[in-house]
mmCIF file of the N, C-alpha and C atoms, coordinates in Angstrom:
data_MODEL
# 
_entry.id   MODEL 
# 
loop_
_atom_site.group_PDB 
_atom_site.id 
_atom_site.type_symbol 
_atom_site.label_atom_id 
_atom_site.label_alt_id 
_atom_site.label_comp_id 
_atom_site.label_asym_id 
_atom_site.label_entity_id 
_atom_site.label_seq_id 
_atom_site.pdbx_PDB_ins_code 
_atom_site.Cartn_x 
_atom_site.Cartn_y 
_atom_site.Cartn_z 
_atom_site.occupancy 
_atom_site.B_iso_or_equiv 
_atom_site.pdbx_formal_charge 
_atom_site.auth_seq_id 
_atom_site.auth_comp_id 
_atom_site.auth_asym_id 
_atom_site.auth_atom_id 
_atom_site.pdbx_PDB_model_num 
ATOM 1   N N  . UNK A 1 1  ? 93.554  85.411  120.686 1.00 0.00 ? 1  UNK A N  1 
ATOM 2   C CA . UNK A 1 1  ? 94.734  86.201  120.517 1.00 0.00 ? 1  UNK A CA 1 
ATOM 3   C C  . UNK A 1 1  ? 94.703  86.447  118.881 1.00 0.00 ? 1  UNK A C  1 
ATOM 4   N N  . UNK A 1 2  ? 94.801  87.743  118.543 1.00 0.00 ? 2  UNK A N  1 
ATOM 5   C CA . UNK A 1 2  ? 95.188  87.551  117.158 1.00 0.00 ? 2  UNK A CA 1 
ATOM 6   C C  . UNK A 1 2  ? 96.675  87.226  116.797 1.00 0.00 ? 2  UNK A C  1 
ATOM 7   N N  . UNK A 1 3  ? 97.156  86.784  115.581 1.00 0.00 ? 3  UNK A N  1 
ATOM 8   C CA . UNK A 1 3  ? 98.085  86.771  114.989 1.00 0.00 ? 3  UNK A CA 1 
ATOM 9   C C  . UNK A 1 3  ? 98.804  87.999  115.299 1.00 0.00 ? 3  UNK A C  1 
ATOM 10  N N  . UNK A 1 4  ? 100.062 88.101  115.227 1.00 0.00 ? 4  UNK A N  1 
ATOM 11  C CA . UNK A 1 4  ? 101.114 89.377  115.043 1.00 0.00 ? 4  UNK A CA 1 
ATOM 12  C C  . UNK A 1 4  ? 101.623 89.381  113.758 1.00 0.00 ? 4  UNK A C  1 
ATOM 13  N N  . UNK A 1 5  ? 101.015 90.926  113.774 1.00 0.00 ? 5  UNK A N  1 
ATOM 14  C CA . UNK A 1 5  ? 101.732 91.011  111.850 1.00 0.00 ? 5  UNK A CA 1 
ATOM 15  C C  . UNK A 1 5  ? 102.894 91.193  111.825 1.00 0.00 ? 5  UNK A C  1 
ATOM 16  N N  . UNK A 1 6  ? 103.154 91.138  110.692 1.00 0.00 ? 6  UNK A N  1 
ATOM 17  C CA . UNK A 1 6  ? 104.978 90.571  110.673 1.00 0.00 ? 6  UNK A CA 1 
ATOM 18  C C  . UNK A 1 6  ? 105.244 92.658  109.916 1.00 0.00 ? 6  UNK A C  1 
ATOM 19  N N  . UNK A 1 7  ? 106.553 92.474  110.351 1.00 0.00 ? 7  UNK A N  1 
ATOM 20  C CA . UNK A 1 7  ? 106.707 93.754  109.635 1.00 0.00 ? 7  UNK A CA 1 
ATOM 21  C C  . UNK A 1 7  ? 107.157 93.383  108.297 1.00 0.00 ? 7  UNK A C  1 
ATOM 22  N N  . UNK A 1 8  ? 106.978 94.705  107.523 1.00 0.00 ? 8  UNK A N  1 
ATOM 23  C CA . UNK A 1 8  ? 106.932 94.849  106.424 1.00 0.00 ? 8  UNK A CA 1 
ATOM 24  C C  . UNK A 1 8  ? 108.230 94.030  105.511 1.00 0.00 ? 8  UNK A C  1 
ATOM 25  N N  . UNK A 1 9  ? 109.311 94.277  106.229 1.00 0.00 ? 9  UNK A N  1 
ATOM 26  C CA . UNK A 1 9  ? 110.780 93.729  106.123 1.00 0.00 ? 9  UNK A CA 1 
ATOM 27  C C  . UNK A 1 9  ? 110.558 92.088  106.081 1.00 0.00 ? 9  UNK A C  1 
ATOM 28  N N  . UNK A 1 10 ? 109.825 91.696  107.015 1.00 0.00 ? 10 UNK A N  1 
ATOM 29  C CA . UNK A 1 10 ? 109.861 89.922  107.337 1.00 0.00 ? 10 UNK A CA 1 
ATOM 30  C C  . UNK A 1 10 ? 108.783 89.491  106.391 1.00 0.00 ? 10 UNK A C  1 
ATOM 31  N N  . UNK A 1 11 ? 108.182 90.265  105.231 1.00 0.00 ? 11 UNK A N  1 
ATOM 32  C CA . UNK A 1 11 ? 107.435 89.792  104.626 1.00 0.00 ? 11 UNK A CA 1 
ATOM 33  C C  . UNK A 1 11 ? 108.071 89.412  103.252 1.00 0.00 ? 11 UNK A C  1 
ATOM 34  N N  . UNK A 1 12 ? 107.415 87.860  102.619 1.00 0.00 ? 12 UNK A N  1 
ATOM 35  C CA . UNK A 1 12 ? 107.720 87.326  101.656 1.00 0.00 ? 12 UNK A CA 1 
ATOM 36  C C  . UNK A 1 12 ? 107.201 88.083  100.460 1.00 0.00 ? 12 UNK A C  1 
ATOM 37  N N  . UNK A 1 13 ? 107.465 88.387  98.950  1.00 0.00 ? 13 UNK A N  1 
ATOM 38  C CA . UNK A 1 13 ? 106.784 88.703  98.088  1.00 0.00 ? 13 UNK A CA 1 
ATOM 39  C C  . UNK A 1 13 ? 105.709 88.968  98.153  1.00 0.00 ? 13 UNK A C  1 
ATOM 40  N N  . UNK A 1 14 ? 104.971 87.075  97.980  1.00 0.00 ? 14 UNK A N  1 
ATOM 41  C CA . UNK A 1 14 ? 103.712 87.050  98.034  1.00 0.00 ? 14 UNK A CA 1 
ATOM 42  C C  . UNK A 1 14 ? 102.905 87.980  98.797  1.00 0.00 ? 14 UNK A C  1 
ATOM 43  N N  . UNK A 1 15 ? 103.658 87.746  100.046 1.00 0.00 ? 15 UNK A N  1 
ATOM 44  C CA . UNK A 1 15 ? 102.816 88.502  100.945 1.00 0.00 ? 15 UNK A CA 1 
ATOM 45  C C  . UNK A 1 15 ? 102.662 90.009  100.891 1.00 0.00 ? 15 UNK A C  1 
ATOM 46  N N  . UNK A 1 16 ? 103.772 90.629  100.528 1.00 0.00 ? 16 UNK A N  1 
ATOM 47  C CA . UNK A 1 16 ? 103.563 91.892  100.549 1.00 0.00 ? 16 UNK A CA 1 
ATOM 48  C C  . UNK A 1 16 ? 102.667 92.291  99.097  1.00 0.00 ? 16 UNK A C  1 
ATOM 49  N N  . UNK A 1 17 ? 102.999 91.552  98.812  1.00 0.00 ? 17 UNK A N  1 
ATOM 50  C CA . UNK A 1 17 ? 101.786 91.785  96.910  1.00 0.00 ? 17 UNK A CA 1 
ATOM 51  C C  . UNK A 1 17 ? 100.062 91.600  97.645  1.00 0.00 ? 17 UNK A C  1 
ATOM 52  N N  . UNK A 1 18 ? 99.837  90.471  98.369  1.00 0.00 ? 18 UNK A N  1 
ATOM 53  C CA . UNK A 1 18 ? 98.521  90.740  99.313  1.00 0.00 ? 18 UNK A CA 1 
ATOM 54  C C  . UNK A 1 18 ? 98.226  91.834  99.645  1.00 0.00 ? 18 UNK A C  1 
ATOM 55  N N  . UNK A 1 19 ? 99.191  91.940  100.435 1.00 0.00 ? 19 UNK A N  1 
ATOM 56  C CA . UNK A 1 19 ? 98.903  93.379  101.662 1.00 0.00 ? 19 UNK A CA 1 
ATOM 57  C C  . UNK A 1 19 ? 98.676  94.631  100.767 1.00 0.00 ? 19 UNK A C  1 
ATOM 58  N N  . UNK A 1 20 ? 99.371  94.640  99.857  1.00 0.00 ? 20 UNK A N  1 
ATOM 59  C CA . UNK A 1 20 ? 98.968  95.695  99.035  1.00 0.00 ? 20 UNK A CA 1 
ATOM 60  C C  . UNK A 1 20 ? 97.864  96.285  98.459  1.00 0.00 ? 20 UNK A C  1 
ATOM 61  N N  . UNK A 1 21 ? 97.448  94.607  97.635  1.00 0.00 ? 21 UNK A N  1 
ATOM 62  C CA . UNK A 1 21 ? 96.138  94.479  97.038  1.00 0.00 ? 21 UNK A CA 1 
ATOM 63  C C  . UNK A 1 21 ? 94.899  94.699  98.273  1.00 0.00 ? 21 UNK A C  1 
ATOM 64  N N  . UNK A 1 22 ? 95.708  94.236  99.344  1.00 0.00 ? 22 UNK A N  1 
ATOM 65  C CA . UNK A 1 22 ? 94.171  94.700  100.335 1.00 0.00 ? 22 UNK A CA 1 
ATOM 66  C C  . UNK A 1 22 ? 94.073  96.183  101.014 1.00 0.00 ? 22 UNK A C  1 
ATOM 67  N N  . UNK A 1 23 ? 95.009  96.904  100.883 1.00 0.00 ? 23 UNK A N  1 
ATOM 68  C CA . UNK A 1 23 ? 95.082  98.257  101.007 1.00 0.00 ? 23 UNK A CA 1 
ATOM 69  C C  . UNK A 1 23 ? 94.652  99.121  99.993  1.00 0.00 ? 23 UNK A C  1 
ATOM 70  N N  . UNK A 1 24 ? 94.917  98.791  98.586  1.00 0.00 ? 24 UNK A N  1 
ATOM 71  C CA . UNK A 1 24 ? 94.326  98.964  97.312  1.00 0.00 ? 24 UNK A CA 1 
ATOM 72  C C  . UNK A 1 24 ? 92.982  99.007  97.289  1.00 0.00 ? 24 UNK A C  1 
ATOM 73  N N  . UNK A 1 25 ? 92.460  97.864  97.896  1.00 0.00 ? 25 UNK A N  1 
ATOM 74  C CA . UNK A 1 25 ? 90.931  97.332  97.588  1.00 0.00 ? 25 UNK A CA 1 
ATOM 75  C C  . UNK A 1 25 ? 89.929  98.354  98.684  1.00 0.00 ? 25 UNK A C  1 
ATOM 76  N N  . UNK A 1 26 ? 90.696  98.546  99.985  1.00 0.00 ? 26 UNK A N  1 
ATOM 77  C CA . UNK A 1 26 ? 89.861  99.248  100.917 1.00 0.00 ? 26 UNK A CA 1 
ATOM 78  C C  . UNK A 1 26 ? 89.783  100.675 100.944 1.00 0.00 ? 26 UNK A C  1 
ATOM 79  N N  . UNK A 1 27 ? 91.327  100.882 99.718  1.00 0.00 ? 27 UNK A N  1 
ATOM 80  C CA . UNK A 1 27 ? 91.322  102.679 99.724  1.00 0.00 ? 27 UNK A CA 1 
ATOM 81  C C  . UNK A 1 27 ? 89.995  102.775 98.289  1.00 0.00 ? 27 UNK A C  1 
ATOM 82  N N  . UNK A 1 28 ? 90.059  101.732 97.277  1.00 0.00 ? 28 UNK A N  1 
ATOM 83  C CA . UNK A 1 28 ? 89.069  102.128 96.300  1.00 0.00 ? 28 UNK A CA 1 
ATOM 84  C C  . UNK A 1 28 ? 87.725  101.600 96.730  1.00 0.00 ? 28 UNK A C  1 
ATOM 85  N N  . UNK A 1 29 ? 87.477  100.981 98.141  1.00 0.00 ? 29 UNK A N  1 
ATOM 86  C CA . UNK A 1 29 ? 86.072  100.918 98.299  1.00 0.00 ? 29 UNK A CA 1 
ATOM 87  C C  . UNK A 1 29 ? 86.114  101.680 99.547  1.00 0.00 ? 29 UNK A C  1 
ATOM 88  N N  . UNK A 1 30 ? 86.772  102.752 99.526  1.00 0.00 ? 30 UNK A N  1 
ATOM 89  C CA . UNK A 1 30 ? 86.252  103.757 100.622 1.00 0.00 ? 30 UNK A CA 1 
ATOM 90  C C  . UNK A 1 30 ? 86.111  103.591 102.145 1.00 0.00 ? 30 UNK A C  1 
ATOM 91  N N  . UNK A 1 31 ? 86.867  102.081 102.132 1.00 0.00 ? 31 UNK A N  1 
ATOM 92  C CA . UNK A 1 31 ? 86.652  101.466 103.207 1.00 0.00 ? 31 UNK A CA 1 
ATOM 93  C C  . UNK A 1 31 ? 87.915  102.272 104.743 1.00 0.00 ? 31 UNK A C  1 
ATOM 94  N N  . UNK A 1 32 ? 88.862  102.564 103.993 1.00 0.00 ? 32 UNK A N  1 
ATOM 95  C CA . UNK A 1 32 ? 89.315  103.424 105.187 1.00 0.00 ? 32 UNK A CA 1 
ATOM 96  C C  . UNK A 1 32 ? 89.385  104.510 105.636 1.00 0.00 ? 32 UNK A C  1 
ATOM 97  N N  . UNK A 1 33 ? 89.335  104.814 107.043 1.00 0.00 ? 33 UNK A N  1 
ATOM 98  C CA . UNK A 1 33 ? 88.586  105.804 107.284 1.00 0.00 ? 33 UNK A CA 1 
ATOM 99  C C  . UNK A 1 33 ? 89.863  106.879 107.060 1.00 0.00 ? 33 UNK A C  1 
ATOM 100 N N  . UNK A 1 34 ? 89.517  108.208 107.063 1.00 0.00 ? 34 UNK A N  1 
ATOM 101 C CA . UNK A 1 34 ? 90.443  109.256 106.435 1.00 0.00 ? 34 UNK A CA 1 
ATOM 102 C C  . UNK A 1 34 ? 91.741  109.338 107.697 1.00 0.00 ? 34 UNK A C  1 
ATOM 103 N N  . UNK A 1 35 ? 91.469  109.212 108.979 1.00 0.00 ? 35 UNK A N  1 
ATOM 104 C CA . UNK A 1 35 ? 92.258  109.128 110.260 1.00 0.00 ? 35 UNK A CA 1 
ATOM 105 C C  . UNK A 1 35 ? 93.315  108.157 109.622 1.00 0.00 ? 35 UNK A C  1 
ATOM 106 N N  . UNK A 1 36 ? 93.083  107.025 109.150 1.00 0.00 ? 36 UNK A N  1 
ATOM 107 C CA . UNK A 1 36 ? 94.145  105.961 108.927 1.00 0.00 ? 36 UNK A CA 1 
ATOM 108 C C  . UNK A 1 36 ? 94.585  105.825 107.263 1.00 0.00 ? 36 UNK A C  1 
ATOM 109 N N  . UNK A 1 37 ? 94.311  106.754 106.676 1.00 0.00 ? 37 UNK A N  1 
ATOM 110 C CA . UNK A 1 37 ? 94.822  106.809 105.292 1.00 0.00 ? 37 UNK A CA 1 
ATOM 111 C C  . UNK A 1 37 ? 96.173  107.243 105.160 1.00 0.00 ? 37 UNK A C  1 
ATOM 112 N N  . UNK A 1 38 ? 96.563  108.112 105.914 1.00 0.00 ? 38 UNK A N  1 
ATOM 113 C CA . UNK A 1 38 ? 98.049  108.500 105.686 1.00 0.00 ? 38 UNK A CA 1 
ATOM 114 C C  . UNK A 1 38 ? 99.100  107.325 106.027 1.00 0.00 ? 38 UNK A C  1 
ATOM 115 N N  . UNK A 1 39 ? 98.958  106.572 107.075 1.00 0.00 ? 39 UNK A N  1 
ATOM 116 C CA . UNK A 1 39 ? 99.207  105.283 107.678 1.00 0.00 ? 39 UNK A CA 1 
ATOM 117 C C  . UNK A 1 39 ? 99.148  104.029 106.868 1.00 0.00 ? 39 UNK A C  1 
ATOM 118 N N  . UNK A 1 40 ? 98.102  103.964 106.016 1.00 0.00 ? 40 UNK A N  1 
ATOM 119 C CA . UNK A 1 40 ? 97.794  102.786 105.009 1.00 0.00 ? 40 UNK A CA 1 
ATOM 120 C C  . UNK A 1 40 ? 98.865  103.282 103.715 1.00 0.00 ? 40 UNK A C  1 
ATOM 121 N N  . UNK A 1 41 ? 98.795  104.052 103.407 1.00 0.00 ? 41 UNK A N  1 
ATOM 122 C CA . UNK A 1 41 ? 99.684  104.849 102.239 1.00 0.00 ? 41 UNK A CA 1 
ATOM 123 C C  . UNK A 1 41 ? 101.048 104.799 102.659 1.00 0.00 ? 41 UNK A C  1 
ATOM 124 N N  . UNK A 1 42 ? 101.558 105.012 103.903 1.00 0.00 ? 42 UNK A N  1 
ATOM 125 C CA . UNK A 1 42 ? 102.764 105.038 103.921 1.00 0.00 ? 42 UNK A CA 1 
ATOM 126 C C  . UNK A 1 42 ? 103.126 103.501 104.089 1.00 0.00 ? 42 UNK A C  1 
ATOM 127 N N  . UNK A 1 43 ? 102.538 102.341 104.790 1.00 0.00 ? 43 UNK A N  1 
ATOM 128 C CA . UNK A 1 43 ? 102.894 101.603 104.595 1.00 0.00 ? 43 UNK A CA 1 
ATOM 129 C C  . UNK A 1 43 ? 102.985 100.748 102.914 1.00 0.00 ? 43 UNK A C  1 
ATOM 130 N N  . UNK A 1 44 ? 102.152 100.888 102.289 1.00 0.00 ? 44 UNK A N  1 
ATOM 131 C CA . UNK A 1 44 ? 101.635 100.751 100.888 1.00 0.00 ? 44 UNK A CA 1 
ATOM 132 C C  . UNK A 1 44 ? 103.157 101.224 100.274 1.00 0.00 ? 44 UNK A C  1 
ATOM 133 N N  . UNK A 1 45 ? 103.730 102.562 100.581 1.00 0.00 ? 45 UNK A N  1 
ATOM 134 C CA . UNK A 1 45 ? 104.765 102.709 99.779  1.00 0.00 ? 45 UNK A CA 1 
ATOM 135 C C  . UNK A 1 45 ? 106.018 101.830 100.367 1.00 0.00 ? 45 UNK A C  1 
ATOM 136 N N  . UNK A 1 46 ? 105.980 101.635 102.084 1.00 0.00 ? 46 UNK A N  1 
ATOM 137 C CA . UNK A 1 46 ? 107.248 100.555 101.888 1.00 0.00 ? 46 UNK A CA 1 
ATOM 138 C C  . UNK A 1 46 ? 107.131 99.004  101.258 1.00 0.00 ? 46 UNK A C  1 
ATOM 139 N N  . UNK A 1 47 ? 105.694 99.046  101.510 1.00 0.00 ? 47 UNK A N  1 
ATOM 140 C CA . UNK A 1 47 ? 105.575 97.733  100.669 1.00 0.00 ? 47 UNK A CA 1 
ATOM 141 C C  . UNK A 1 47 ? 105.947 97.320  99.371  1.00 0.00 ? 47 UNK A C  1 
ATOM 142 N N  . UNK A 1 48 ? 105.931 98.544  98.626  1.00 0.00 ? 48 UNK A N  1 
ATOM 143 C CA . UNK A 1 48 ? 106.155 98.687  97.290  1.00 0.00 ? 48 UNK A CA 1 
ATOM 144 C C  . UNK A 1 48 ? 107.755 98.879  97.286  1.00 0.00 ? 48 UNK A C  1 
ATOM 145 N N  . UNK A 1 49 ? 108.310 99.417  97.958  1.00 0.00 ? 49 UNK A N  1 
ATOM 146 C CA . UNK A 1 49 ? 109.682 99.717  97.970  1.00 0.00 ? 49 UNK A CA 1 
ATOM 147 C C  . UNK A 1 49 ? 110.534 98.102  98.298  1.00 0.00 ? 49 UNK A C  1 
ATOM 148 N N  . UNK A 1 50 ? 109.797 97.348  99.363  1.00 0.00 ? 50 UNK A N  1 
ATOM 149 C CA . UNK A 1 50 ? 110.473 96.360  99.437  1.00 0.00 ? 50 UNK A CA 1 
ATOM 150 C C  . UNK A 1 50 ? 110.166 95.055  97.987  1.00 0.00 ? 50 UNK A C  1 
ATOM 151 N N  . UNK A 1 51 ? 109.034 95.206  97.717  1.00 0.00 ? 51 UNK A N  1 
ATOM 152 C CA . UNK A 1 51 ? 108.589 94.343  96.147  1.00 0.00 ? 51 UNK A CA 1 
ATOM 153 C C  . UNK A 1 51 ? 110.127 94.690  95.528  1.00 0.00 ? 51 UNK A C  1 
ATOM 154 N N  . UNK A 1 52 ? 110.038 96.170  95.229  1.00 0.00 ? 52 UNK A N  1 
ATOM 155 C CA . UNK A 1 52 ? 110.752 96.416  94.349  1.00 0.00 ? 52 UNK A CA 1 
ATOM 156 C C  . UNK A 1 52 ? 112.545 96.081  94.188  1.00 0.00 ? 52 UNK A C  1 
ATOM 157 N N  . UNK A 1 53 ? 112.463 95.980  95.826  1.00 0.00 ? 53 UNK A N  1 
ATOM 158 C CA . UNK A 1 53 ? 114.213 95.452  96.090  1.00 0.00 ? 53 UNK A CA 1 
ATOM 159 C C  . UNK A 1 53 ? 114.103 94.077  96.024  1.00 0.00 ? 53 UNK A C  1 
ATOM 160 N N  . UNK A 1 54 ? 113.070 93.444  95.951  1.00 0.00 ? 54 UNK A N  1 
ATOM 161 C CA . UNK A 1 54 ? 113.314 91.503  96.088  1.00 0.00 ? 54 UNK A CA 1 
ATOM 162 C C  . UNK A 1 54 ? 113.448 91.728  94.702  1.00 0.00 ? 54 UNK A C  1 
ATOM 163 N N  . UNK A 1 55 ? 112.267 92.007  93.560  1.00 0.00 ? 55 UNK A N  1 
ATOM 164 C CA . UNK A 1 55 ? 112.286 91.994  92.279  1.00 0.00 ? 55 UNK A CA 1 
ATOM 165 C C  . UNK A 1 55 ? 114.130 92.365  91.790  1.00 0.00 ? 55 UNK A C  1 
ATOM 166 N N  . UNK A 1 56 ? 114.840 93.387  91.967  1.00 0.00 ? 56 UNK A N  1 
ATOM 167 C CA . UNK A 1 56 ? 116.037 93.942  91.942  1.00 0.00 ? 56 UNK A CA 1 
ATOM 168 C C  . UNK A 1 56 ? 117.190 92.813  92.456  1.00 0.00 ? 56 UNK A C  1 
ATOM 169 N N  . UNK A 1 57 ? 116.845 92.300  93.151  1.00 0.00 ? 57 UNK A N  1 
ATOM 170 C CA . UNK A 1 57 ? 117.848 90.898  93.913  1.00 0.00 ? 57 UNK A CA 1 
ATOM 171 C C  . UNK A 1 57 ? 117.619 89.967  92.947  1.00 0.00 ? 57 UNK A C  1 
ATOM 172 N N  . UNK A 1 58 ? 116.482 89.339  92.825  1.00 0.00 ? 58 UNK A N  1 
ATOM 173 C CA . UNK A 1 58 ? 116.282 87.992  91.897  1.00 0.00 ? 58 UNK A CA 1 
ATOM 174 C C  . UNK A 1 58 ? 116.347 88.366  90.511  1.00 0.00 ? 58 UNK A C  1 
ATOM 175 N N  . UNK A 1 59 ? 116.699 90.034  89.812  1.00 0.00 ? 59 UNK A N  1 
ATOM 176 C CA . UNK A 1 59 ? 117.132 90.082  88.452  1.00 0.00 ? 59 UNK A CA 1 
ATOM 177 C C  . UNK A 1 59 ? 118.649 89.680  88.753  1.00 0.00 ? 59 UNK A C  1 
ATOM 178 N N  . UNK A 1 60 ? 119.164 90.164  89.801  1.00 0.00 ? 60 UNK A N  1 
ATOM 179 C CA . UNK A 1 60 ? 120.566 90.016  89.789  1.00 0.00 ? 60 UNK A CA 1 
ATOM 180 C C  . UNK A 1 60 ? 121.260 88.316  90.025  1.00 0.00 ? 60 UNK A C  1 
ATOM 181 N N  . UNK A 1 61 ? 120.618 88.335  90.588  1.00 0.00 ? 61 UNK A N  1 
ATOM 182 C CA . UNK A 1 61 ? 120.844 86.194  90.913  1.00 0.00 ? 61 UNK A CA 1 
ATOM 183 C C  . UNK A 1 61 ? 120.318 85.561  90.043  1.00 0.00 ? 61 UNK A C  1 
ATOM 184 N N  . UNK A 1 62 ? 119.225 85.872  88.754  1.00 0.00 ? 62 UNK A N  1 
ATOM 185 C CA . UNK A 1 62 ? 119.126 85.349  87.695  1.00 0.00 ? 62 UNK A CA 1 
ATOM 186 C C  . UNK A 1 62 ? 120.359 85.654  86.525  1.00 0.00 ? 62 UNK A C  1 
ATOM 187 N N  . UNK A 1 63 ? 120.491 87.058  86.292  1.00 0.00 ? 63 UNK A N  1 
ATOM 188 C CA . UNK A 1 63 ? 121.533 87.183  85.384  1.00 0.00 ? 63 UNK A CA 1 
ATOM 189 C C  . UNK A 1 63 ? 122.695 86.302  85.708  1.00 0.00 ? 63 UNK A C  1 
ATOM 190 N N  . UNK A 1 64 ? 123.267 86.388  87.168  1.00 0.00 ? 64 UNK A N  1 
ATOM 191 C CA . UNK A 1 64 ? 124.149 85.741  87.434  1.00 0.00 ? 64 UNK A CA 1 
ATOM 192 C C  . UNK A 1 64 ? 124.329 84.196  87.086  1.00 0.00 ? 64 UNK A C  1 
ATOM 193 N N  . UNK A 1 65 ? 123.066 83.510  87.383  1.00 0.00 ? 65 UNK A N  1 
ATOM 194 C CA . UNK A 1 65 ? 123.213 81.938  87.039  1.00 0.00 ? 65 UNK A CA 1 
ATOM 195 C C  . UNK A 1 65 ? 122.951 81.676  85.445  1.00 0.00 ? 65 UNK A C  1 
ATOM 196 N N  . UNK A 1 66 ? 122.573 82.582  84.941  1.00 0.00 ? 66 UNK A N  1 
ATOM 197 C CA . UNK A 1 66 ? 122.551 82.358  83.521  1.00 0.00 ? 66 UNK A CA 1 
ATOM 198 C C  . UNK A 1 66 ? 124.281 82.968  82.992  1.00 0.00 ? 66 UNK A C  1 
ATOM 199 N N  . UNK A 1 67 ? 125.193 83.854  83.639  1.00 0.00 ? 67 UNK A N  1 
ATOM 200 C CA . UNK A 1 67 ? 125.845 83.789  83.016  1.00 0.00 ? 67 UNK A CA 1 
ATOM 201 C C  . UNK A 1 67 ? 126.579 83.030  83.579  1.00 0.00 ? 67 UNK A C  1 
ATOM 202 N N  . UNK A 1 68 ? 126.830 82.038  84.373  1.00 0.00 ? 68 UNK A N  1 
ATOM 203 C CA . UNK A 1 68 ? 127.469 81.307  84.992  1.00 0.00 ? 68 UNK A CA 1 
ATOM 204 C C  . UNK A 1 68 ? 127.109 79.955  84.087  1.00 0.00 ? 68 UNK A C  1 
ATOM 205 N N  . UNK A 1 69 ? 125.954 79.573  83.864  1.00 0.00 ? 69 UNK A N  1 
ATOM 206 C CA . UNK A 1 69 ? 125.582 78.752  82.189  1.00 0.00 ? 69 UNK A CA 1 
ATOM 207 C C  . UNK A 1 69 ? 126.222 78.920  81.411  1.00 0.00 ? 69 UNK A C  1 
ATOM 208 N N  . UNK A 1 70 ? 126.469 80.179  81.174  1.00 0.00 ? 70 UNK A N  1 
ATOM 209 C CA . UNK A 1 70 ? 126.900 80.291  79.647  1.00 0.00 ? 70 UNK A CA 1 
ATOM 210 C C  . UNK A 1 70 ? 128.133 79.843  79.527  1.00 0.00 ? 70 UNK A C  1 
ATOM 211 N N  . UNK A 1 71 ? 129.147 80.517  80.475  1.00 0.00 ? 71 UNK A N  1 
ATOM 212 C CA . UNK A 1 71 ? 130.488 80.140  80.564  1.00 0.00 ? 71 UNK A CA 1 
ATOM 213 C C  . UNK A 1 71 ? 130.739 78.755  81.247  1.00 0.00 ? 71 UNK A C  1 
ATOM 214 N N  . UNK A 1 72 ? 130.060 77.584  81.423  1.00 0.00 ? 72 UNK A N  1 
ATOM 215 C CA . UNK A 1 72 ? 130.135 76.551  81.539  1.00 0.00 ? 72 UNK A CA 1 
ATOM 216 C C  . UNK A 1 72 ? 129.617 76.126  80.638  1.00 0.00 ? 72 UNK A C  1 
ATOM 217 N N  . UNK A 1 73 ? 128.829 76.384  79.820  1.00 0.00 ? 73 UNK A N  1 
ATOM 218 C CA . UNK A 1 73 ? 128.793 75.861  78.145  1.00 0.00 ? 73 UNK A CA 1 
ATOM 219 C C  . UNK A 1 73 ? 130.279 76.266  77.209  1.00 0.00 ? 73 UNK A C  1 
ATOM 220 N N  . UNK A 1 74 ? 130.180 77.525  77.505  1.00 0.00 ? 74 UNK A N  1 
ATOM 221 C CA . UNK A 1 74 ? 131.508 77.825  76.456  1.00 0.00 ? 74 UNK A CA 1 
ATOM 222 C C  . UNK A 1 74 ? 132.705 76.817  76.885  1.00 0.00 ? 74 UNK A C  1 
ATOM 223 N N  . UNK A 1 75 ? 132.903 76.680  77.794  1.00 0.00 ? 75 UNK A N  1 
ATOM 224 C CA . UNK A 1 75 ? 134.073 75.711  78.615  1.00 0.00 ? 75 UNK A CA 1 
ATOM 225 C C  . UNK A 1 75 ? 134.085 74.831  77.789  1.00 0.00 ? 75 UNK A C  1 
ATOM 226 N N  . UNK A 1 76 ? 132.617 74.098  77.970  1.00 0.00 ? 76 UNK A N  1 
ATOM 227 C CA . UNK A 1 76 ? 132.605 72.606  77.543  1.00 0.00 ? 76 UNK A CA 1 
ATOM 228 C C  . UNK A 1 76 ? 133.027 72.904  75.661  1.00 0.00 ? 76 UNK A C  1 
ATOM 229 N N  . UNK A 1 77 ? 132.102 73.696  75.333  1.00 0.00 ? 77 UNK A N  1 
ATOM 230 C CA . UNK A 1 77 ? 132.641 73.596  74.070  1.00 0.00 ? 77 UNK A CA 1 
ATOM 231 C C  . UNK A 1 77 ? 133.771 73.763  73.553  1.00 0.00 ? 77 UNK A C  1 
ATOM 232 N N  . UNK A 1 78 ? 134.780 74.796  74.361  1.00 0.00 ? 78 UNK A N  1 
ATOM 233 C CA . UNK A 1 78 ? 136.118 74.933  74.110  1.00 0.00 ? 78 UNK A CA 1 
ATOM 234 C C  . UNK A 1 78 ? 137.112 73.398  74.002  1.00 0.00 ? 78 UNK A C  1 
ATOM 235 N N  . UNK A 1 79 ? 136.344 72.584  75.393  1.00 0.00 ? 79 UNK A N  1 
ATOM 236 C CA . UNK A 1 79 ? 136.742 71.489  75.450  1.00 0.00 ? 79 UNK A CA 1 
ATOM 237 C C  . UNK A 1 79 ? 136.626 70.333  74.501  1.00 0.00 ? 79 UNK A C  1 
ATOM 238 N N  . UNK A 1 80 ? 135.514 70.045  73.862  1.00 0.00 ? 80 UNK A N  1 
ATOM 239 C CA . UNK A 1 80 ? 135.256 69.269  73.199  1.00 0.00 ? 80 UNK A CA 1 
ATOM 240 C C  . UNK A 1 80 ? 135.834 69.559  71.688  1.00 0.00 ? 80 UNK A C  1 
ATOM 241 N N  . UNK A 1 81 ? 136.359 70.833  71.242  1.00 0.00 ? 81 UNK A N  1 
ATOM 242 C CA . UNK A 1 81 ? 136.978 71.435  70.249  1.00 0.00 ? 81 UNK A CA 1 
ATOM 243 C C  . UNK A 1 81 ? 138.476 71.261  70.451  1.00 0.00 ? 81 UNK A C  1 
ATOM 244 N N  . UNK A 1 82 ? 139.000 71.042  71.318  1.00 0.00 ? 82 UNK A N  1 
ATOM 245 C CA . UNK A 1 82 ? 140.408 70.496  71.644  1.00 0.00 ? 82 UNK A CA 1 
ATOM 246 C C  . UNK A 1 82 ? 141.006 69.208  71.061  1.00 0.00 ? 82 UNK A C  1 
# 
């Protein structure tokens, strides 16, 4: 029995990139039957949107962390100056 394929929304970023690369490789090598092409392209579009969303969320989290660190540093500097 083969392992069940994860739904795109359940994939981690690296897994989604690997799947995208696999689709791209099969398209470039003309290994995808024309009957599968539309489904593969739809999957690729979903994976791209998933990756973009993960990148946007990571950017927000990193920005919040940096701001918190800067605020903590500014408060520490103010306390030292008091």
